[in-house]
N, CA, C and O atoms as a Tinker XYZ file with bonds, in Angstrom:
   420  protein
     1  N    108.429000   89.395000   13.314000    73     2
     2  CA   107.009000   89.052000   13.590000    64     1     3
     3  C    106.698000   89.468000   15.021000    63     2     4     5
     4  O    107.456000   89.157000   15.939000    81     3
     5  N    105.588000   90.167000   15.212000    73     3     6
     6  CA   105.271000   90.617000   16.569000    64     5     7
     7  C    104.628000   89.503000   17.394000    63     6     8     9
     8  O    104.291000   88.431000   16.893000    81     7
     9  N    104.477000   89.809000   18.669000    73     7    10
    10  CA   104.011000   88.781000   19.617000    64     9    11
    11  C    102.629000   88.229000   19.261000    63    10    12    13
    12  O    102.421000   87.017000   19.311000    81    11
    13  N    101.704000   89.083000   18.910000    73    11    14
    14  CA   100.348000   88.599000   18.594000    64    13    15
    15  C    100.333000   87.808000   17.293000    63    14    16    17
    16  O     99.558000   86.859000   17.176000    81    15
    17  N    101.131000   88.149000   16.346000    73    15    18
    18  CA   101.247000   87.373000   15.096000    64    17    19
    19  C    101.830000   86.024000   15.379000    63    18    20    21
    20  O    101.361000   85.025000   14.834000    81    19
    21  N    102.838000   85.959000   16.213000    73    19    22
    22  CA   103.428000   84.644000   16.580000    64    21    23
    23  C    102.415000   83.803000   17.305000    63    22    24    25
    24  O    102.296000   82.603000   17.060000    81    23
    25  N    101.668000   84.447000   18.220000    73    23    26
    26  CA   100.650000   83.710000   18.958000    64    25    27
    27  C     99.577000   83.162000   18.010000    63    26    28    29
    28  O     99.137000   82.021000   18.150000    81    27
    29  N     99.171000   83.980000   17.061000    73    27    30
    30  CA    98.169000   83.518000   16.082000    64    29    31
    31  C     98.670000   82.308000   15.317000    63    30    32    33
    32  O     97.908000   81.369000   15.089000    81    31
    33  N     99.926000   82.307000   14.919000    73    31    34
    34  CA   100.513000   81.176000   14.201000    64    33    35
    35  C    100.559000   79.944000   15.080000    63    34    36    37
    36  O    100.248000   78.844000   14.623000    81    35
    37  N    100.944000   80.113000   16.338000    73    35    38
    38  CA   101.022000   78.982000   17.287000    64    37    39
    39  C     99.639000   78.420000   17.510000    63    38    40    41
    40  O     99.474000   77.200000   17.499000    81    39
    41  N     98.644000   79.250000   17.712000    73    39    42
    42  CA    97.286000   78.776000   17.948000    64    41    43
    43  C     96.789000   77.972000   16.724000    63    42    44    45
    44  O     96.202000   76.901000   16.880000    81    43
    45  N     97.027000   78.494000   15.523000    73    43    46
    46  CA    96.601000   77.798000   14.318000    64    45    47
    47  C     97.248000   76.419000   14.216000    63    46    48    49
    48  O     96.604000   75.438000   13.845000    81    47
    49  N     98.518000   76.369000   14.550000    73    47    50
    50  CA    99.232000   75.094000   14.476000    64    49    51
    51  C     98.727000   74.131000   15.537000    63    50    52    53
    52  O     98.600000   72.938000   15.264000    81    51
    53  N     98.442000   74.600000   16.711000    73    51    54
    54  CA    98.008000   73.700000   17.785000    64    53    55
    55  C     96.564000   73.251000   17.699000    63    54    56    57
    56  O     96.180000   72.270000   18.336000    81    55
    57  N     95.780000   73.938000   16.941000    73    55    58
    58  CA    94.344000   73.511000   16.801000    64    57    59
    59  C     94.222000   72.099000   16.300000    63    58    60    61
    60  O     93.269000   71.404000   16.651000    81    59
    61  N     95.154000   71.653000   15.492000    73    59    62
    62  CA    95.079000   70.310000   14.914000    64    61    63
    63  C     95.851000   69.270000   15.707000    63    62    64    65
    64  O     95.924000   68.108000   15.307000    81    63
    65  N     96.433000   69.684000   16.839000    73    63    66
    66  CA    97.172000   68.748000   17.687000    64    65    67
    67  C     96.177000   67.889000   18.486000    63    66    68    69
    68  O     94.966000   68.112000   18.451000    81    67
    69  N     96.717000   66.925000   19.189000    73    67    70
    70  CA    95.892000   66.076000   20.043000    64    69    71
    71  C     95.436000   66.889000   21.264000    63    70    72    73
    72  O     96.231000   67.604000   21.875000    81    71
    73  N     94.147000   66.768000   21.610000    73    71    74
    74  CA    93.661000   67.445000   22.830000    64    73    75
    75  C     94.394000   67.001000   24.080000    63    74    76    77
    76  O     94.369000   67.693000   25.098000    81    75
    77  N     95.051000   65.846000   24.010000    73    75    78
    78  CA    95.821000   65.345000   25.193000    64    77    79
    79  C     97.131000   66.101000   25.349000    63    78    80    81
    80  O     97.725000   66.113000   26.427000    81    79
    81  N     97.589000   66.744000   24.247000    73    79    82
    82  CA    98.893000   67.393000   24.301000    64    81    83
    83  C     98.851000   68.909000   24.137000    63    82    84    85
    84  O     99.876000   69.581000   24.248000    81    83
    85  N     97.650000   69.447000   23.871000    73    83    86
    86  CA    97.573000   70.881000   23.586000    64    85    87
    87  C     96.309000   71.462000   24.201000    63    86    88    89
    88  O     95.208000   70.964000   23.964000    81    87
    89  N     96.466000   72.493000   24.973000    73    87    90
    90  CA    95.332000   73.204000   25.552000    64    89    91
    91  C     94.444000   73.825000   24.480000    63    90    92    93
    92  O     93.218000   73.802000   24.592000    81    91
    93  N     95.061000   74.375000   23.449000    73    91    94
    94  CA    94.302000   74.969000   22.332000    64    93    95
    95  C     93.438000   73.891000   21.678000    63    94    96    97
    96  O     92.252000   74.105000   21.427000    81    95
    97  N     94.025000   72.763000   21.413000    73    95    98
    98  CA    93.292000   71.660000   20.768000    64    97    99
    99  C     92.152000   71.196000   21.687000    63    98   100   101
   100  O     91.041000   70.931000   21.228000    81    99
   101  N     92.442000   71.104000   22.972000    73    99   102
   102  CA    91.425000   70.694000   23.933000    64   101   103
   103  C     90.229000   71.648000   23.935000    63   102   104   105
   104  O     89.074000   71.224000   23.899000    81   103
   105  N     90.541000   72.964000   23.977000    73   103   106
   106  CA    89.442000   73.942000   23.921000    64   105   107
   107  C     88.645000   73.810000   22.644000    63   106   108   109
   108  O     87.416000   73.856000   22.682000    81   107
   109  N     89.310000   73.647000   21.519000    73   107   110
   110  CA    88.591000   73.533000   20.256000    64   109   111
   111  C     87.765000   72.246000   20.179000    63   110   112   113
   112  O     86.681000   72.232000   19.596000    81   111
   113  N     88.275000   71.188000   20.761000    73   111   114
   114  CA    87.528000   69.911000   20.780000    64   113   115
   115  C     86.251000   70.050000   21.619000    63   114   116   117
   116  O     85.258000   69.373000   21.354000    81   115
   117  N     86.276000   70.911000   22.613000    73   115   118
   118  CA    85.126000   71.128000   23.484000    64   117   119
   119  C     84.105000   72.051000   22.829000    63   118   120   121
   120  O     82.968000   72.157000   23.289000    81   119
   121  N     84.518000   72.716000   21.753000    73   119   122
   122  CA    83.555000   73.508000   20.978000    64   121   123
   123  C     83.502000   74.976000   21.291000    63   122   124   125
   124  O     84.044000   75.447000   22.291000    81   123
   125  N     82.836000   75.686000   20.413000    73   123   126
   126  CA    82.715000   77.138000   20.493000    64   125   127
   127  C     82.081000   77.607000   21.827000    63   126   128   129
   128  O     82.541000   78.604000   22.383000    81   127
   129  N     81.074000   76.945000   22.343000    73   127   130
   130  CA    80.506000   77.423000   23.621000    64   129   131
   131  C     81.546000   77.434000   24.754000    63   130   132   133
   132  O     81.554000   78.362000   25.562000    81   131
   133  N     82.397000   76.449000   24.826000    73   131   134
   134  CA    83.430000   76.388000   25.845000    64   133   135
   135  C     84.472000   77.500000   25.644000    63   134   136   137
   136  O     84.914000   78.127000   26.606000    81   135
   137  N     84.855000   77.734000   24.386000    73   135   138
   138  CA    85.818000   78.790000   24.111000    64   137   139
   139  C     85.217000   80.116000   24.522000    63   138   140   141
   140  O     85.891000   80.923000   25.163000    81   139
   141  N     83.961000   80.362000   24.169000    73   139   142
   142  CA    83.293000   81.600000   24.553000    64   141   143
   143  C     83.190000   81.755000   26.086000    63   142   144   145
   144  O     83.373000   82.848000   26.623000    81   143
   145  N     82.901000   80.661000   26.761000    73   143   146
   146  CA    82.861000   80.678000   28.196000    64   145   147
   147  C     84.198000   81.109000   28.785000    63   146   148   149
   148  O     84.246000   81.910000   29.718000    81   147
   149  N     85.295000   80.567000   28.227000    73   147   150
   150  CA    86.629000   80.943000   28.693000    64   149   151
   151  C     86.903000   82.412000   28.473000    63   150   152   153
   152  O     87.475000   83.063000   29.347000    81   151
   153  N     86.512000   82.961000   27.326000    73   151   154
   154  CA    86.714000   84.378000   27.063000    64   153   155
   155  C     85.950000   85.192000   28.101000    63   154   156   157
   156  O     86.483000   86.161000   28.641000    81   155
   157  N     84.722000   84.812000   28.382000    73   155   158
   158  CA    83.938000   85.514000   29.403000    64   157   159
   159  C     84.588000   85.438000   30.758000    63   158   160   161
   160  O     84.654000   86.447000   31.459000    81   159
   161  N     85.074000   84.271000   31.157000    73   159   162
   162  CA    85.733000   84.115000   32.441000    64   161   163
   163  C     86.958000   85.018000   32.548000    63   162   164   165
   164  O     87.177000   85.699000   33.549000    81   163
   165  N     87.740000   84.994000   31.483000    73   163   166
   166  CA    88.978000   85.787000   31.488000    64   165   167
   167  C     88.680000   87.282000   31.496000    63   166   168   169
   168  O     89.400000   88.054000   32.129000    81   167
   169  N     87.617000   87.697000   30.792000    73   167   170
   170  CA    87.215000   89.093000   30.826000    64   169   171
   171  C     86.834000   89.507000   32.216000    63   170   172   173
   172  O     87.232000   90.574000   32.682000    81   171
   173  N     86.048000   88.658000   32.904000    73   171   174
   174  CA    85.654000   88.958000   34.285000    64   173   175
   175  C     86.843000   89.022000   35.211000    63   174   176   177
   176  O     86.935000   89.913000   36.056000    81   175
   177  N     87.760000   88.076000   35.057000    73   175   178
   178  CA    88.939000   88.067000   35.921000    64   177   179
   179  C     89.818000   89.304000   35.647000    63   178   180   181
   180  O     90.474000   89.817000   36.554000    81   179
   181  N     89.822000   89.770000   34.403000    73   179   182
   182  CA    90.590000   90.970000   34.059000    64   181   183
   183  C     89.963000   92.204000   34.752000    63   182   184   185
   184  O     90.685000   93.040000   35.295000    81   183
   185  N     88.674000   92.308000   34.732000    73   183   186
   186  CA    87.977000   93.409000   35.404000    64   185   187
   187  C     88.222000   93.374000   36.889000    63   186   188   189
   188  O     88.514000   94.403000   37.499000    81   187
   189  N     88.107000   92.197000   37.481000    73   187   190
   190  CA    88.367000   92.068000   38.923000    64   189   191
   191  C     89.768000   92.479000   39.263000    63   190   192   193
   192  O     89.987000   93.198000   40.238000    81   191
   193  N     90.731000   92.032000   38.470000    73   191   194
   194  CA    92.148000   92.383000   38.733000    64   193   195
   195  C     92.351000   93.892000   38.596000    63   194   196   197
   196  O     93.117000   94.483000   39.357000    81   195
   197  N     91.682000   94.513000   37.644000    73   195   198
   198  CA    91.813000   95.947000   37.472000    64   197   199
   199  C     91.252000   96.717000   38.674000    63   198   200   201
   200  O     91.778000   97.763000   39.057000    81   199
   201  N     90.190000   96.188000   39.252000    73   199   202
   202  CA    89.540000   96.864000   40.362000    64   201   203
   203  C     90.148000   96.571000   41.728000    63   202   204   205
   204  O     90.134000   97.414000   42.625000    81   203
   205  N     90.689000   95.346000   41.873000    73   203   206
   206  CA    91.136000   94.943000   43.234000    64   205   207
   207  C     92.574000   94.435000   43.277000    63   206   208   209
   208  O     93.126000   94.284000   44.367000    81   207
   209  N     93.187000   94.171000   42.152000    73   207   210
   210  CA    94.518000   93.601000   42.173000    64   209   211
   211  C     95.610000   94.606000   41.862000    63   210   212   213
   212  O     95.343000   95.784000   41.624000    81   211
   213  N     96.806000   94.138000   41.866000    73   211   214
   214  CA    97.939000   94.957000   41.505000    64   213   215
   215  C     98.202000   94.895000   40.000000    63   214   216   217
   216  O     97.526000   94.187000   39.253000    81   215
   217  N     99.203000   95.661000   39.587000    73   215   218
   218  CA    99.558000   95.693000   38.179000    64   217   219
   219  C     99.947000   94.334000   37.616000    63   218   220   221
   220  O     99.569000   93.983000   36.498000    81   219
   221  N    100.700000   93.577000   38.394000    73   219   222
   222  CA   101.144000   92.249000   37.937000    64   221   223
   223  C     99.963000   91.337000   37.694000    63   222   224   225
   224  O     99.940000   90.609000   36.702000    81   223
   225  N     98.986000   91.362000   38.575000    73   223   226
   226  CA    97.797000   90.528000   38.412000    64   225   227
   227  C     97.011000   90.970000   37.178000    63   226   228   229
   228  O     96.556000   90.124000   36.408000    81   227
   229  N     96.848000   92.249000   36.980000    73   227   230
   230  CA    96.140000   92.760000   35.810000    64   229   231
   231  C     96.859000   92.367000   34.520000    63   230   232   233
   232  O     96.224000   91.972000   33.542000    81   231
   233  N     98.160000   92.478000   34.526000    73   231   234
   234  CA    98.932000   92.097000   33.319000    64   233   235
   235  C     98.717000   90.628000   32.983000    63   234   236   237
   236  O     98.534000   90.268000   31.820000    81   235
   237  N     98.741000   89.790000   34.002000    73   235   238
   238  CA    98.528000   88.350000   33.788000    64   237   239
   239  C     97.167000   88.042000   33.267000    63   238   240   241
   240  O     97.017000   87.231000   32.354000    81   239
   241  N     96.155000   88.682000   33.834000    73   239   242
   242  CA    94.783000   88.426000   33.390000    64   241   243
   243  C     94.556000   88.995000   32.017000    63   242   244   245
   244  O     93.833000   88.393000   31.223000    81   243
   245  N     95.149000   90.143000   31.700000    73   243   246
   246  CA    95.018000   90.721000   30.353000    64   245   247
   247  C     95.642000   89.799000   29.319000    63   246   248   249
   248  O     95.108000   89.630000   28.223000    81   247
   249  N     96.766000   89.207000   29.669000    73   247   250
   250  CA    97.402000   88.227000   28.754000    64   249   251
   251  C     96.495000   87.009000   28.529000    63   250   252   253
   252  O     96.343000   86.536000   27.402000    81   251
   253  N     95.891000   86.508000   29.625000    73   251   254
   254  CA    94.981000   85.392000   29.497000    64   253   255
   255  C     93.799000   85.747000   28.610000    63   254   256   257
   256  O     93.376000   84.942000   27.780000    81   255
   257  N     93.271000   86.942000   28.783000    73   255   258
   258  CA    92.121000   87.391000   27.978000    64   257   259
   259  C     92.497000   87.495000   26.482000    63   258   260   261
   260  O     91.753000   87.027000   25.621000    81   259
   261  N     93.628000   88.097000   26.191000    73   259   262
   262  CA    94.046000   88.189000   24.795000    64   261   263
   263  C     94.278000   86.803000   24.190000    63   262   264   265
   264  O     93.904000   86.565000   23.042000    81   263
   265  N     94.883000   85.895000   24.939000    73   263   266
   266  CA    95.099000   84.540000   24.446000    64   265   267
   267  C     93.778000   83.877000   24.104000    63   266   268   269
   268  O     93.624000   83.341000   23.007000    81   267
   269  N     92.822000   83.904000   25.023000    73   267   270
   270  CA    91.575000   83.226000   24.784000    64   269   271
   271  C     90.746000   83.892000   23.677000    63   270   272   273
   272  O     90.041000   83.213000   22.931000    81   271
   273  N     90.835000   85.215000   23.577000    73   271   274
   274  CA    90.167000   85.925000   22.485000    64   273   275
   275  C     90.761000   85.471000   21.128000    63   274   276   277
   276  O     90.039000   85.305000   20.145000    81   275
   277  N     92.078000   85.280000   21.109000    73   275   278
   278  CA    92.698000   84.815000   19.843000    64   277   279
   279  C     92.334000   83.395000   19.539000    63   278   280   281
   280  O     92.216000   83.037000   18.368000    81   279
   281  N     92.147000   82.550000   20.560000    73   279   282
   282  CA    91.666000   81.205000   20.295000    64   281   283
   283  C     90.258000   81.257000   19.714000    63   282   284   285
   284  O     89.938000   80.498000   18.800000    81   283
   285  N     89.424000   82.135000   20.230000    73   283   286
   286  CA    88.060000   82.306000   19.687000    64   285   287
   287  C     88.102000   82.808000   18.250000    63   286   288   289
   288  O     87.385000   82.280000   17.401000    81   287
   289  N     88.902000   83.790000   17.962000    73   287   290
   290  CA    88.985000   84.293000   16.583000    64   289   291
   291  C     89.457000   83.184000   15.638000    63   290   292   293
   292  O     88.940000   83.056000   14.528000    81   291
   293  N     90.396000   82.418000   16.053000    73   291   294
   294  CA    90.886000   81.280000   15.242000    64   293   295
   295  C     89.796000   80.242000   15.032000    63   294   296   297
   296  O     89.637000   79.727000   13.926000    81   295
   297  N     89.051000   79.934000   16.072000    73   295   298
   298  CA    87.955000   78.978000   15.946000    64   297   299
   299  C     86.905000   79.457000   14.970000    63   298   300   301
   300  O     86.275000   78.645000   14.292000    81   299
   301  N     86.705000   80.752000   14.885000    73   299   302
   302  CA    85.732000   81.321000   13.957000    64   301   303
   303  C     86.322000   81.620000   12.572000    63   302   304   305
   304  O     85.609000   82.075000   11.678000    81   303
   305  N     87.601000   81.368000   12.401000    73   303   306
   306  CA    88.259000   81.596000   11.117000    64   305   307
   307  C     88.466000   83.095000   10.822000    63   306   308   309
   308  O     88.524000   83.502000    9.662000    81   307
   309  N     88.573000   83.879000   11.850000    73   307   310
   310  CA    88.765000   85.332000   11.691000    64   309   311
   311  C     90.240000   85.650000   11.974000    63   310   312   313
   312  O     90.707000   85.468000   13.099000    81   311
   313  N     90.964000   86.118000   10.972000    73   311   314
   314  CA    92.352000   86.446000   11.216000    64   313   315
   315  C     92.476000   87.735000   12.034000    63   314   316   317
   316  O     91.658000   88.650000   11.930000    81   315
   317  N     93.518000   87.767000   12.840000    73   315   318
   318  CA    93.799000   88.947000   13.651000    64   317   319
   319  C     93.903000   90.195000   12.780000    63   318   320   321
   320  O     93.516000   91.282000   13.209000    81   319
   321  N     94.412000   90.052000   11.582000    73   319   322
   322  CA    94.531000   91.177000   10.670000    64   321   323
   323  C     93.195000   91.869000   10.384000    63   322   324   325
   324  O     93.160000   93.078000   10.155000    81   323
   325  N     92.097000   91.107000   10.395000    73   323   326
   326  CA    90.778000   91.696000   10.219000    64   325   327
   327  C     90.406000   92.578000   11.390000    63   326   328   329
   328  O     89.819000   93.645000   11.208000    81   327
   329  N     90.747000   92.138000   12.602000    73   327   330
   330  CA    90.464000   92.941000   13.784000    64   329   331
   331  C     91.331000   94.194000   13.792000    63   330   332   333
   332  O     90.863000   95.287000   14.112000    81   331
   333  N     92.600000   94.019000   13.435000    73   331   334
   334  CA    93.488000   95.170000   13.380000    64   333   335
   335  C     93.047000   96.179000   12.315000    63   334   336   337
   336  O     93.156000   97.390000   12.508000    81   335
   337  N     92.555000   95.668000   11.206000    73   335   338
   338  CA    92.046000   96.536000   10.143000    64   337   339
   339  C     90.851000   97.332000   10.638000    63   338   340   341
   340  O     90.715000   98.511000   10.309000    81   339
   341  N     89.993000   96.714000   11.415000    73   339   342
   342  CA    88.846000   97.422000   11.983000    64   341   343
   343  C     89.300000   98.511000   12.945000    63   342   344   345
   344  O     88.746000   99.610000   12.958000    81   343
   345  N     90.311000   98.201000   13.750000    73   343   346
   346  CA    90.847000   99.236000   14.639000    64   345   347
   347  C     91.458000  100.377000   13.840000    63   346   348   349
   348  O     91.284000  101.544000   14.194000    81   347
   349  N     92.173000  100.052000   12.763000    73   347   350
   350  CA    92.732000  101.093000   11.885000    64   349   351
   351  C     91.618000  101.932000   11.298000    63   350   352   353
   352  O     91.745000  103.155000   11.224000    81   351
   353  N     90.515000  101.301000   10.874000    73   351   354
   354  CA    89.404000  102.019000   10.276000    64   353   355
   355  C     88.816000  103.020000   11.282000    63   354   356   357
   356  O     88.414000  104.124000   10.913000    81   355
   357  N     88.774000  102.620000   12.539000    73   355   358
   358  CA    88.203000  103.487000   13.554000    64   357   359
   359  C     89.144000  104.568000   14.080000    63   358   360   361
   360  O     88.709000  105.501000   14.755000    81   359
   361  N     90.425000  104.440000   13.772000    73   359   362
   362  CA    91.403000  105.400000   14.254000    64   361   363
   363  C     91.050000  106.808000   13.808000    63   362   364   365
   364  O     90.727000  107.049000   12.645000    81   363
   365  N     91.117000  107.720000   14.747000    73   363   366
   366  CA    90.834000  109.112000   14.440000    64   365   367
   367  C     89.367000  109.461000   14.507000    63   366   368   369
   368  O     88.986000  110.611000   14.289000    81   367
   369  N     88.537000  108.471000   14.808000    73   367   370
   370  CA    87.088000  108.703000   14.962000    64   369   371
   371  C     86.779000  108.732000   16.461000    63   370   372   373
   372  O     87.246000  107.877000   17.213000    81   371
   373  N     86.031000  109.669000   16.866000    73   371   374
   374  CA    85.596000  109.733000   18.259000    64   373   375
   375  C     84.871000  108.450000   18.616000    63   374   376   377
   376  O     84.045000  107.966000   17.842000    81   375
   377  N     85.169000  107.898000   19.772000    73   375   378
   378  CA    84.471000  106.719000   20.229000    64   377   379
   379  C     82.978000  106.933000   20.348000    63   378   380   381
   380  O     82.187000  106.023000   20.100000    81   379
   381  N     82.601000  108.125000   20.724000    73   379   382
   382  CA    81.165000  108.439000   20.835000    64   381   383
   383  C     80.525000  108.466000   19.465000    63   382   384   385
   384  O     79.410000  107.977000   19.286000    81   383
   385  N     81.237000  109.045000   18.477000    73   383   386
   386  CA    80.696000  109.102000   17.109000    64   385   387
   387  C     80.621000  107.692000   16.521000    63   386   388   389
   388  O     79.646000  107.353000   15.850000    81   387
   389  N     81.629000  106.881000   16.763000    73   387   390
   390  CA    81.678000  105.521000   16.217000    64   389   391
   391  C     80.548000  104.709000   16.809000    63   390   392   393
   392  O     79.865000  103.991000   16.079000    81   391
   393  N     80.331000  104.798000   18.089000    73   391   394
   394  CA    79.230000  104.072000   18.752000    64   393   395
   395  C     77.893000  104.521000   18.237000    63   394   396   397
   396  O     77.024000  103.692000   17.968000    81   395
   397  N     77.707000  105.807000   18.092000    73   395   398
   398  CA    76.440000  106.333000   17.567000    64   397   399
   399  C     76.153000  105.822000   16.152000    63   398   400   401
   400  O     75.008000  105.525000   15.813000    81   399
   401  N     77.194000  105.724000   15.339000    73   399   402
   402  CA    77.028000  105.231000   13.950000    64   401   403
   403  C     76.587000  103.770000   13.959000    63   402   404   405
   404  O     75.829000  103.350000   13.084000    81   403
   405  N     77.042000  103.005000   14.915000    73   403   406
   406  CA    76.655000  101.589000   15.030000    64   405   407
   407  C     75.231000  101.430000   15.523000    63   406   408   409
   408  O     74.598000  100.414000   15.237000    81   407
   409  N     74.708000  102.399000   16.254000    73   407   410
   410  CA    73.393000  102.278000   16.880000    64   409   411
   411  C     72.265000  102.850000   16.036000    63   410   412   413
   412  O     71.125000  102.904000   16.497000    81   411
   413  N     72.552000  103.277000   14.811000    73   411   414
   414  CA    71.490000  103.793000   13.948000    64   413   415
   415  C     70.832000  102.597000   13.257000    63   414   416   417
   416  O     71.508000  101.739000   12.690000    81   415
   417  N     69.543000  102.562000   13.313000    73   415   418
   418  CA    68.788000  101.443000   12.676000    64   417   419
   419  C     67.924000  101.932000   11.554000    63   418   420
   420  O     67.231000  101.138000   10.917000    81   419
């Protein structure tokens, strides 16, 4: 089992734990807006680390961002496999072409 799959399993298990004993449970108890806020904070910290920090700082912030994104996906009931399938679907497609296809109304 790869790292992200193990993390997904751990997050799912900890969602039902006591908020006093689990950060994941505490985030979920505070609701979707708080989870989204944390994803935004971690995304910002990742960008700042990329622009002004060293590799170690960026790696740490990227790990935090992935963790919080996976907490969000879990809270929304979206399995990581769905996100990976979307990436697979996009593979081999130019990013410019893919973006243009999404922007047609």
